[in-house]
N, C-alpha and C positions, 0 to 999 in steps of 0.2 A: 291534592295527597300525595302526589310524588314526594313532593317537601315535606311533610306529615314523615312519609312512611322512613326518608331519608334519615330526618333527624331521631328517631328514635333508635334504642340500642339493637335492638331485633331486625330493623331494615337494614342498619349497615353492617350487622353480622350477617344475614340475608344478601348482600352485596360481595362482601368478602366472600362469600360464598362461590356463589355464581357464577365470579370473576377468576375464583380458582380454577372450578371444574373446567371451564373454558382452557384457560392455560395450562391446565393438565390432558387435554385433547391434545390440545396441542402441542405437548412435550410426547406423547407417547408416538403421534406421527413423526415429530423432527426424529427421534432417537431411530426409530423404523427405516427413514430413509436418511442417519446419519451412518448408518450399518452398512451400507451398500458400497462405502468407501472401501469393503473388503472384496469388493469383486473386482478393483481394479477402476485405474481416472476413466476409461472410457464407460462404463457404467452408471461410477457417481458424478461426472461433466454433465453425462446425456441425462439423467435426475435434477441437476441442477438447471439443466436449459428448459426440462418440461415444468418443471416450477413456473416459469418462465411464459408459457406459451398455454398453461391451464385454461380452458374454458374458448379455445380459438375454435372457430372464428367468431363464435358470439361477444365472447370476449376479446378486445383488441391486448395486445402482448403488455406483458407484466400485470393488469387492471387485477384478474384475481389473484394475483402476489400482492398488489398494495393495498387490496379490500382484507386481506389476512392480517394484513400489517398494521392498518386502523384497528381492526375491531382488535386486536392485542394488546395493541397500545390501549387501548381505550379499558381495554379489561386491566391490566398492568396500574394506571394512574387509578382508576376506580378501587383496586385493590390495595395500593400504597393509602390512599386518603382515608377512606375507611378503617384501616391497622392503626395507620396514625390517632384518627379521633377516636377511636376506640380506648387508646389507651391512654389517649391524656384523661378523656372520661373516667376510665380507673383510677390513675392518678388523683383527681379532682375528687373524686368517690372517698378516695383513702389515704388522705394528707400525713396521717403519721404513721411511724409502723405496727404490726400488730404485737399486742404484748407476751401473746404466746407467737414462736415459731410455726408456720407454715409444713404441713406434710412435704416432704421434698418432692419435688417436680420433676419427672422427666428429663432427660437432658436434652430432647428435642424441643420440650415445651419452657425449658429455659433458658434457650439460644433462640426464640421463634423469632424475635426482634431482627436481633443480631442478622442472623441468618437475613429474612430480607431485605435489610442494609448491604448486606453481600451481594446477594444477587442482583440488586438494583444497579448499584455497580459493574457487576459482571456483565449485566446484559448491554450496559452504554460502552465497553471495552470491546465485547464481541462482538458490536455490530461496526464497530468503527475497525476492527482489525476484518472480519471476515466478510462486514457488505461494502462497505466504503472503503478499504482498502488502507486508512488514515494513518492507524496505527501500526498496521501491518507489516513484518520485519523481512525484508528483501524489497524484490518487487513484484507487486500486487498485480495477477493478471488475472482483466475482466473476463469471465467466460468459463474460466478454467478452477472451478471449486477444490477440485482433488488438489492440485499443486500450491494450494493457498496454504491448505488445511494444511499438509504437509510440511511448510515451512512454518507455519505458526507451532508446530508441534517440533519441531527441532532444536528450538529455544527452550532452554530451560524456566525459564519465566513464562514461556504460553501455557508449557505443561502444568506449572506449579499454579495457576493462577488457575487454570481451567477445571483441575483437578478439588482444589479445595470449594470452587465455587456447585461442582456437581455433589460435593459431599453435604455442603451447605441446603442444595435444592432435597437430597434424601433426604434428610431430617423436617425437613419442611414439608416436604413431602405427607408424612408419616405424621405431622400430627396435623398435617392442615387437613387431610381427609377427612380424619374421625373429626375435627372440627366443624367440616363442612357439614357433612353428616347428620351432627347432631343439630344445626342451625335450620338445615332444611328438613327438618322432623323425618328423617330416614331412618334414625338408629330407635334401637330400642330394645328390652331388657333380652328379648329372643337374638336380636342381631346384631348385639356388641360383639361378640367372638367372631362372627364372619367377618366383621366392618374394619375391625384392626388387625384379620387377617390380611387379607387386599390391601388394606394403607400399606402392608408392613412390605408385600411382595411386591407392591406397585411402587415404593420407595426401593426397594432393592435391583427389581429388573432394570430401573431407568438409570440410577445410580452408575448399577453395571456398565449397561448399556451405551449411557456416552463416555464413559474412562475408559472405553476400550478401545474409543480411536486414537487419543494421545499416546494409552499403551503401545497402540500397533505402530504407530510413526516410532517409537521410544525403542521399540525392539526388532524394527525391519521390518516385519508382517507388512506394512503399507511405507511406501517409499517412492 
């Protein structure tokens, strides 16, 4: 049954929607945590330590954090694979160009695929920069996320990579939220306007919240 559902277009769209919702919930929590950086190094570093001790003593040190990482990784892989397969299926279904031009789609719709690729590459860079420290500029300090964030956004390329990725994320959320609502059967003629408003507000707030951190470092508010 699971294979039958996965092989169907509806099943793949449902997987995309559910995995997208999981990642969206994570992003909301993540941006709230990121904004703690404006309360100073002690507050932000304490938050970073708390992430590793959530669930103690029932959960061992970092077990909850690793559980979250595994769920997120599974969501990212499921989202990417289903998106790729749906894209290939769509291309095979329409091997030739349309005789008449299709109505002009929104910018978010037309950049959905490239935005996904940009975000995938960004996730790899972000993990290597602020989690493992392999690509971190300067000396990576384990257990000192505040100092590491300031180091990253003290470089021009760190700011460019992050801001471009967050703009792509905003467009992805704006279109993806609407698509997920349709795939999960939540949308309707009476709810469409409200869902589009929620998608726009979520995209705007998350993008602004994430970009506020590098801007804070660049302007000296966070230093």
